[in-house]
FILUM-660138 format. One line per 2 residues: their letters; for each residue x, y, z of C-alpha. Coordinates in steps of 0.02 Angstrom, whole numbers. Example, Ala and Ser with C-alpha at 12.3 -4.5 7.8 and 13.67 -1.06 7.14 Angstrom:
AS	615 -225 390 ~ 684 -53 357
***
This chain:
XX	-218 -495 -338 ~ -236 -437 -158
XX	-374 -322 -98 ~ -294 -192 15
XX	-333 -39 121 ~ -175 64 149
XX	-171 203 279 ~ -26 326 277
XX	29 340 458 ~ 189 441 444
XX	296 540 324 ~ 485 549 334
XX	498 727 276 ~ 572 847 402
XX	477 1007 382 ~ 407 1033 553
XX	236 1067 477 ~ 80 963 474
XX	71 850 322 ~ -106 838 255
XX	-79 664 179 ~ -50 579 348
XX	-205 478 389 ~ -257 467 207
XX	-335 302 156 ~ -296 217 -9
XX	-410 73 -56 ~ -377 -42 -203
XX	-278 -193 -261 ~ -97 -250 -250
XX	-32 -368 -383 ~ 90 -441 -257
XX	152 -409 -82 ~ 275 -264 -61
XX	458 -301 -103 ~ 608 -211 -27
XX	694 -100 -155 ~ 541 -80 -268
XX	399 44 -264 ~ 232 -18 -202
XX	88 2 -326 ~ -95 5 -274
XX	-220 0 -417 ~ -364 108 -358
XX	-498 87 -492 ~ -535 -10 -652
XX	-489 141 -761 ~ -305 121 -720
XX	-284 254 -583 ~ -149 199 -464
XX	-43 256 -319 ~ 145 222 -331
XX	259 243 -181 ~ 445 272 -172
XX	556 119 -147 ~ 510 6 -1
XX	641 4 137 ~ 565 -131 247
XX	408 -232 275 ~ 354 -271 453
XX	232 -409 494 ~ 122 -416 648
XX	36 -550 748 ~ -121 -505 652
XX	-128 -615 497 ~ -178 -484 369
XX	-89 -327 431 ~ 80 -264 368
XX	176 -105 397 ~ 273 -45 246
XX	409 87 264 ~ 456 175 103
XX	588 309 75 ~ 461 445 115
XX	320 368 216 ~ 252 225 322
XX	91 135 276 ~ -20 15 373
XX	-89 -115 252 ~ -244 -217 290
XX	-247 -355 161 ~ -413 -432 112
XX	-444 -592 19 ~ -351 -645 -137
XX	-448 -629 -299 ~ -425 -700 -472
XX	-325 -578 -577 ~ -440 -599 -726
XX	-599 -690 -764 ~ -640 -752 -937
XX	-813 -719 -1004 ~ -913 -867 -1067
***
């Protein structure tokens, strides 16, 4: 599971108006890195709330190790990936 902070940096909708979701920050966990052709899912809290995007068109890497840009059908996100965590811990 990957800790992630996703910032929406652009929308693809042509409306000419200001989109209030640009600049919005989504903080949570990815089960795996984004895959072209599938929606990206960010789990935002332990109660099951999540953010699901439209299908990913492309994933761009940068020279920064933990930064990705993900273009979906409707938007572009900047992902800052934190450290990997165990998916589940068993109680003793």
